C-alpha positions in Angstrom: -17.5 -25.9 2.7 -13.8 -26.7 1.8 -10.8 -24.1 2.1 -10.8 -22.0 -1.1 -14.5 -22.7 -1.6 -15.5 -19.2 -0.3 -17.3 -16.4 -2.5 -15.7 -13.5 -3.2 -18.6 -11.4 -2.6 -18.0 -12.4 1.4 -15.3 -9.9 1.6 -16.2 -7.2 -1.8 -17.1 -3.6 -0.9 -19.7 -3.9 -3.4 -21.7 -6.5 -1.8 -24.9 -6.9 0.0 -25.1 -10.5 1.4 -28.0 -12.0 3.1 -27.7 -15.0 5.2 -30.1 -17.3 6.8 -29.7 -20.0 9.5 -29.1 -22.9 6.2 -26.1 -22.7 3.6 -29.0 -22.7 1.1 -30.8 -19.3 2.4 -28.2 -16.5 1.4 -29.2 -14.2 -0.6 -26.1 -12.2 -2.8 -26.6 -8.6 -4.2 -24.2 -6.5 -6.1 -24.1 -2.5 -5.7 -21.6 -2.1 -7.9 -23.8 -1.3 -11.0 -26.3 1.4 -11.0 -29.3 -0.9 -10.1 -28.2 -3.8 -7.9 -28.2 -7.3 -9.8 -28.7 -10.4 -7.8 -25.7 -12.9 -7.8 -27.3 -16.4 -7.6 -23.7 -18.5 -7.6 -20.3 -17.9 -5.1 -18.3 -16.1 -7.2 -14.6 -17.2 -7.7 -13.1 -14.2 -9.7 -14.5 -10.7 -10.4 -13.4 -8.0 -12.1 -14.7 -5.3 -10.2 -13.3 -6.9 -6.7 -12.2 -4.4 -3.8 -11.4 -6.1 -1.0 -13.5 -4.6 2.3 -11.0 -6.2 4.6 -8.3 -4.0 3.1 -8.1 -0.1 4.5 -8.9 2.4 1.6 -7.0 5.3 0.8 -8.8 7.6 2.1 -8.9 6.0 5.5 -4.9 6.0 5.3 -4.8 9.6 4.5 -7.5 10.5 7.6 -5.4 9.0 10.6 -1.8 10.0 8.7 0.6 11.9 10.7 1.6 15.3 9.2 5.2 15.7 9.8 6.8 19.0 10.2 10.9 20.1 9.4 12.2 22.5 11.7 14.8 23.9 9.1 13.7 25.4 5.9 14.2 23.4 2.7 14.6 20.0 4.6 11.9 17.5 4.3 10.5 15.6 7.4 10.2 11.7 7.4 12.2 9.2 5.6 14.6 9.7 2.9 15.7 7.2 -0.1 19.0 5.6 0.0 19.9 7.2 -2.5 18.7 11.3 -1.5 20.5 10.1 1.9 24.2 8.8 0.3 24.4 12.3 -1.8 23.5 14.5 0.5 26.2 12.6 3.1 28.7 12.4 -0.3 28.1 16.1 -0.4 29.0 16.8 3.3 32.3 15.1 2.7 33.6 16.7 0.1 33.2 20.1 1.9 35.1 19.2 4.9 38.9 19.6 5.0 39.6 16.1 6.5 41.5 13.8 4.2 40.4 10.2 4.2 41.9 7.2 5.7 41.9 4.9 2.8 41.8 5.8 -0.7 39.2 4.0 -2.7 41.3 1.4 -5.0 39.0 2.9 -7.9 40.4 6.3 -7.1 44.2 5.1 -6.7 43.9 3.5 -10.2 42.9 6.6 -11.4 45.4 8.8 -10.4 
């Protein structure tokens, strides 16, 4: 079989594929609908296709770690860059130290 000639049903969640020993011995049933229908050809594209090789969100939620913060009001885990930089700027503003360099934009406005 040529590369790219595989049927989408081979890796679909809704497919039931029964293969014999030769290439012509193949029955493909689609369970997406209420009644399974027989697909007599190789499928190139399907609007209801879901790849069974990829993990489902339910499975990912089952294996996910729950991270708890020891500090009240702080979130545990990763933070977005904008949130982290905003928190860093807030802590810099509260410190009484003067900066070593004055940014060019701030120097022009003074």
